[in-house]
Every structure is written in structure tokens, then in C-alpha cells.
N, C-alpha and C positions, 0 to 999 in steps of 0.2 A: 538494570532499568527495565521497567515494564510499560508497554504502550498498549492502547486499545485501538484495534484496527477494524475499519468498517469497509465492506465490499459492496459496491452498488451496481445496478443494472446487470448487464451481461457477465460481469465478473462474479457477482453473487451466485449466479446460475451455474456458470462453468466451474467455479471453485467449490460449490456445494455448501457455502457458508455465508451468512451475512456479516458476521463479526467474530473477533477473537481477542483475547488478552494474550500478549505475547512478551515473554521475557527475552530481552535481546542479549545476544552474546556480546562480549567486549569487542570493541571495534565498530559496532554498528551504531553510529552516532548521527547519521543524517537520513533524510527521507530516501535519498537514492540508494544509500547502503542498505536500508531496510528492504527496498524494492529488490535489490540483487540478492539479499538473504532469503526472501521469500521465493524468488525464481529459482533458487538453488535447491528447493525442495524437489524439483523435477515434476514430471507429469503435466497436469493442467497449470501448475504453478509456473512452469517454465515460461509460458506465454506472456507472463507479466513483463519479462525483459524485452519482448518483442512487439508488444502492443504499441502501436504509433499513437501519439497524442494522448497517452494515458494521463490523466489529471490526478493531482494529489493535493489534499488539504491537511494542514496540521491546525488543530484547534479552531476549525472553522474558517481558516484563512488560506487561500490558494497558496501553494508552496512550490518551490522549485527543488531539484534534486540535492542541492547543497544545503537546504534548510536543516538546521540542527534540531535534534530530538532531545527531550528531557523526560524524566520519569513522570508517568502519568498522562503523557500527551495523547490526544486522539488523533488518529491519522485516518483519512478517507481516501480510498482509491476508487476512481471511476473512469470508465472509458468515455470517449466522445459519443455523444448521442445526437441523433438527427430527429427532426420532426417537421411537421408541415401542415 
């Protein structure tokens, strides 16, 4: 299964990429499992597992960790932002 991942705001800057196509290994079937898989890369990626209030969307709909993924899904990851 392959998904397209988009990184927004500070994630894009800290990870050094705006997006990627990723073939998921067997067993990575949910948004939460994807996040854990990415964090296992280490380095800046490890921060994904520790970012509080990290938001995820699957196919433009807000998603929770147990949201199922399927081939061709678009997953967006973005940290909370503030403004004023």
C-alpha cells in the first residue's frame, strides 16, 4: 500500500520535505501506525511521536490515530499553530 504524506508548517521545515510518497510495510494500517513508523526513522522524525496536539487528516478529513488507511490515501500532518 502506498500513501502520499504532506508535512505542513514547522514539520515541513524540521523534516526538510513538504511531501513524500511512501510504500507502507505490512502492519501499518492506521494513521497512528503510520506516525509511529515515521518516528522510527529517528533523528528529526522521532519528534513526531512526541509532538503534542499533532493533527492528522486523511483525504482532507480530520482523523484520529485509529483511522484506517488504504492504498492511494493522502495523509496530512501538521502541528498546532497559533496566531493573533
